[in-house]
N, C-alpha and C positions, 0 to 999 in steps of 0.2 A: 637374927630375928627381926630387927628393925629394918634392915634392907629388904627382907622378904615382905614385910608389911607395907613398906613404901612402894614396892613393885606392884603388889596387889591393889594398893590404893590408886596408883596411876592408871592401871588397867581398868579399874572400875570407873574412874573419872573419864577416860577415853570412851568407854562404852556408853556412859551416860551422855556425854557431850554429843556423840554421833547420833543418838536417838533424838536429842533435842533438835539438832540441825535437820534431821529427817522430817520432823514435824512441821518445818517451815516451808516445805514444798507441797503444792497442791496440784492435783490432776483435775482439770475442768473440761466439761463437755457440754456443748450447746444441746438443749432439748427442743427448741423451736426457734426458727429464724424467719422473719418476714420483712417486707419493706417495699420500696418503689424502685423499679428498674426503668432506665431510659432505653429507647429503641437503639439498635445497633446502627441504623442508617441515619442517625442524627435527628430522630423524631423530637418534636418540641414538647410533647407531654409524656409523662411517665405512666406506667401501668403497675398495678400491684403485683408483686411476685414473691415467690419463695426463694430463699437462698440456701446454699449448702450449710449444713451444720459443721462446726469446726471444733477442734480440741486444742487445749492449751496446757502448758505447765506454768505455774505461778510460784515464784520464789518470794516469800515474805521476808524482806530484809529487816524492816522495822515497822512500827504502826503506820508510819508515814511514807514508806517506800517499798515498792514491789517491782519485780522484773517479770514481765509476761512474755512468753514465747509461744507462738502459734506452731502447732505440730502439723506436719504434712505426711500422709501415708502412715507408716508404722511409727513406733515410739522413737525411732532413731532419727527420722527426718524432721528437722525443725527449721524455722526461719530465724532471722536475727532477733535476739531478745530486745525488748523495749522497756525502758525504765519509766515507771509511773509514780507520780507524787500523789499521796493519799491523805485524806482527812475525814474525821467523823462528821456526822450531820447534826450533832448537838442533842439528839434524843437520848441516847445512852452512849457513853464513851466506848471506843473500840476496846476489845474485840467483840463485845456483846452487841453493840449498836451497828447501824449501817455505816459503811465506809465507801466514799466516792474517790475514785482514782482517775487522774488526768495524765495523758501521755506527755512526757517532758518535752517532746519535739513538736507534735501536732496540736497540743493543747486540748481544747474541748471538742475537737473533731472526732475523737474516739474514746469517749468516757466509759468507765466501768463502775458499777455499783455492786458492792458485796454486802450480803446480810446472811449471817450464819453460814450454811453450806450452799447458798444460792447466789446467783449473780445475774445482772442485766448488763449488757454491753451494747453500744450503738456505733454506727459509722455514719457520721453526719456531714461529711465533706462532699455534698452533692454539687451539681453543676452551677447552682447559683452562688456557691461559696468558693469553689475551685474551678478554674477554667480548664486546667489539665488534670489528668488522673481519672480515677474511678468516679463516674457520674451518679452512681447509685446511692441510696440511703437505706439503711437497714437497722433493725433492732433484734437482739437475740436474748433468750433466756437460757439459763443453764444451771448445772450443779457442779460442785467441787468435792473431791475427796482427798484426804491426805495420802501422799505417796508412802 
């Protein structure tokens, strides 16, 4: 009887642990993206433009660490994951208050701000900041749902 109770207890623990881990993955989709685009022929002034909306999976490791992966095409096509360091803004502590996340590699060039199920993200590494790479600057708004 004790062995059977132990097996059932372990099974219940495994099911509970897997549901808790599943709550830590978010599916996020841009709802609007805008910004400035530089001309393809090396024009010296940008023009306002619309950018493609993107989708992401976000794995919440801790209150201060998230892994964000951009999705390409269907749910199976993804780019390399990027680790972000996060912190609250002091209004209300996470997870109820806003959270700002900075890319561990690029720093403030691609920040994210999360508040409840919404987010704002930006790409700020324009031509005055980076001589090589993407010369555009954009900001996106979106929503996240739990996987």
